[in-house]
N, C-alpha and C positions, 0 to 999 in steps of 0.2 A: 326103827326109826332114828332120825336124826331129828334131838330136842336141843328145844332155844336156848341158848347162855345164860346164865345166868349168874347177875352181883352176887359182892359177899354175903350175903344177907341168905341166900337160892332161889329171889325172887325172878322170875322169866324178862331177861332185859330181848327188847330186838334186834334183829339181826341188820347188822351195819355193815355198808359199801365200807373197805376199807382204802384211807388217806391212801392219792399216790402218793406216795414220797418229794416231799420239795427238792426243788435244785440246790443244789447248795451254792453256799458262796465261794470261789474260789481264792479269792479275797489272800494276794501274793504275802498279804503282812508288813512288815517297820523298815525302811529303811538301813541300810548297810554299807559301809565303808565303801564297796563293791562299786556300790547305783555310783555312787557321790565322786571316787573316780570318773568310770563309765560318761557321768554327765557334763562331765570337766573337759573330759575328752574330746566329745561330741560335740563341743564348744570349742575348743581349741583347732580341731576340724577343722567341722563344716563353719561356725559363725562366723572367728575370727582372719578363720583362711589359713593356715598352720599349715595344711594337706599338704599349700600351694608352695608350701616349700621341695618338695620332691623333684621341682620342675628345673630347679635351681643346684641340683646335683647334676653333673657331665654323666656320667655315670649312666644313671637314671635315664634321662633325658636323652641320651645317643639309641637308647633301645629302638625307640620311636618313630618313624617316617616323618608325621608332620605333627602341628602344634593339635591336634581333633584327636587322636590318641593317646598320646602321651598328657591330655587329662583325664581321655578313657581308666590309663592306667593309673593316675591319682586316683581314679574313685576308685579302682580295683583293689586296689595298696588298703587302702584308707578303712571301705566297706567288710577289709576281707578280716585284718583286725578289730574293728566294732561288732562284726560277727561274729570271732569267736570268745571276743571281751562278755557279748551278749551271752552267750549262747553257754557260755561258764556257769555265767551269774544267775540265770534265769528260768536254767534246765529242769530242772525240778519243778517247776511251776509251771513248766511249759506239761510237762510232761504227765501229769497231776490234774492239770485244763484240759484235757485229755477230752474226761469223763463228761464233757456239756453234753457229749454229746449222746448217752446214755439216753438225755431225760426228753422228751421230742426232739428224735434226731433227724427223722425225713423232713419235720417242720426246717429245722437249723440247715441240712444239708442241701434245701430246693434256697433257701434263704442267702444263699452263698450266692448264685447266680441272678436270683430274683433281687438281690442290695446293691449287687455291681451293675442289673437291666434300672434300678430303681434309680441311682444314683447318676446313671448316664440322661435319662430322659428326663428325671428336676434338674440338671446341669441345661440341659437346650432348652427346656420351654423356659430356664430363666433369660438366659444369653438370646433368645430368640425373640423376646416381651423386654428384654432391656436393648439392645443391641449387637450389631456384631459379631463371630466371633472371630475371637484373638489369642493366638497361642500362644503361653508364657515361654520363656525364654529357658526354659530348663524340657520344657518338651519340642521345642526345636530344637535342643542341643544333643535331646537321646533320637532326634525322629532323622539328624544331620548321621550320627557314626552308625546309622543300622547299616551303611551306605562302603562303611567299610571295618566294624568288626565284625566277627562270624554272631551269629545269633546263640548258640552257645554260652560260649563266655559272654554276651550279653544278660541273658537269660538269668547266669547265674548271679548274677551283681545287681541285674534291676528287677527280679524275680524272688529269687530267692535271701540274698543277704539281705541285698535293701531293705524288704519289706520287713524282716525281721529289728534287728535295727529300731528304723523306725516306731516297733509295736509295744518293743522295749522303752524306750525312752518317752513316748508321748502317751502310752495307755497303760501298760505295768508300774514304769513310776508318776509319770505325770493324774496320772487315774484312779489304779488300784492301788497305790502307797503313799501317792498323796490326801486322798483321802480319806484317809483311818484321820486329819489335821486339819480338813477345809468338806465341805460338805462335795458329795460328789459331783455334780448337776455346777455347780460355780468349777471344779475338776474339769469339767467335761467343755467348755467352754473356755477355759484353757488351753486345754490340752487340741480341740479343734483351732483356733486363734493361732496356736504357736505351731501348728504342723503346717496349713497352708502357708504362712511365712514362712518359715526355712525352705519352701520352693522357689523362694525369688532373691536368697540372700546370694549375694557375689554374681550378680546379675546386672544389678545399676538399673534394670527397669522396673514399672510397675503398673500395667493396666489388671485396674479391679472385678475387669469381666472378666480377665483369663484366670482370676483364684476361686472362681468360683466352684471349677471343676474339682483344686484341693479342701474347698470349703467344702463341698456336699459332701466330697467322697470319705473326707474327717470326721462329717458327720454318721456318715451311716455308719460306717465301723467305731467309733466313738456309743453310737448307742448299742450295738450290735455285743460287742464292753463288754457293757453297764446288765443290758435283759441277758447275756449267757451266763454272769455271774460271776464277773469281772476274770471271763474264762482268755490267757494268752492265747493259744491254741485255736480259737474258734476265730478273733482277730487277728490273727498270720496269718492262716488258712484266705478269711476272705481278701486279702489285700493281696496276697499272691496271686488270686483267681484277679484279681483285677489287673495286675502290672502283666501279669502271663498273657490274658485276653488284647492286653493294647497293644503288648508288646509282641504276638502273632502278626492282627491285623498290620502293624508298622513293615513290618519284616516279607507281608504276603501281599497285601492290597494297599498301600499307599501305595508301592511301585510302577501299580498295574493302574491305577488311577492318574498315577502321575509322567506317564507311556505318552 
């Protein structure tokens, strides 16, 4: 017969249901010099427009048959550079944060398509309430390239490299590391605003309705990042899923609708 547990005085204590282990915080720690270098390089390439300097190199420009492909070539090169740098700097945090799936794994797995669908529905609700849908110049440029750039090449840039670079900058650094010094919810707002704004730099135009998809997506990913214990792996998977689905639709459904 099993006897109830006793305390140090020999007095029986009631059986206790063991508590489930709490999900850890995968906070990435303090900024390092490499992070500052990555932020500076990101600003120089994407904000200031330094990436466009590649177009003035004749040997590079002559590799492409038209301007659209040349612009994609620039994106391919700069994202490859930024992806490599971000992966080197955040590889340990990326690998460590995969452990977030040990806590409520099925809920987190289902929230990947669920979060994407919720973002899509929220965007549709806001846009249909406020006005007619307006596509951003960034979205139109991607859709235009689908007729010239092979799917696999576009997939590598848009679904694999791009999301990781953006998650490293806008979640890992601007929320994960910056929240050591500023309230995490203030960091979340900064992240969402800058994430949405980055998709309009260099386009020369801005329609606030066209910014809604980026705001809702940024909100969903940022909340997921915080609620999963600042998991870079989880936010990256969620961002990858969103871009992969959008890309598959752009290459399969949109051409049929346009014909």
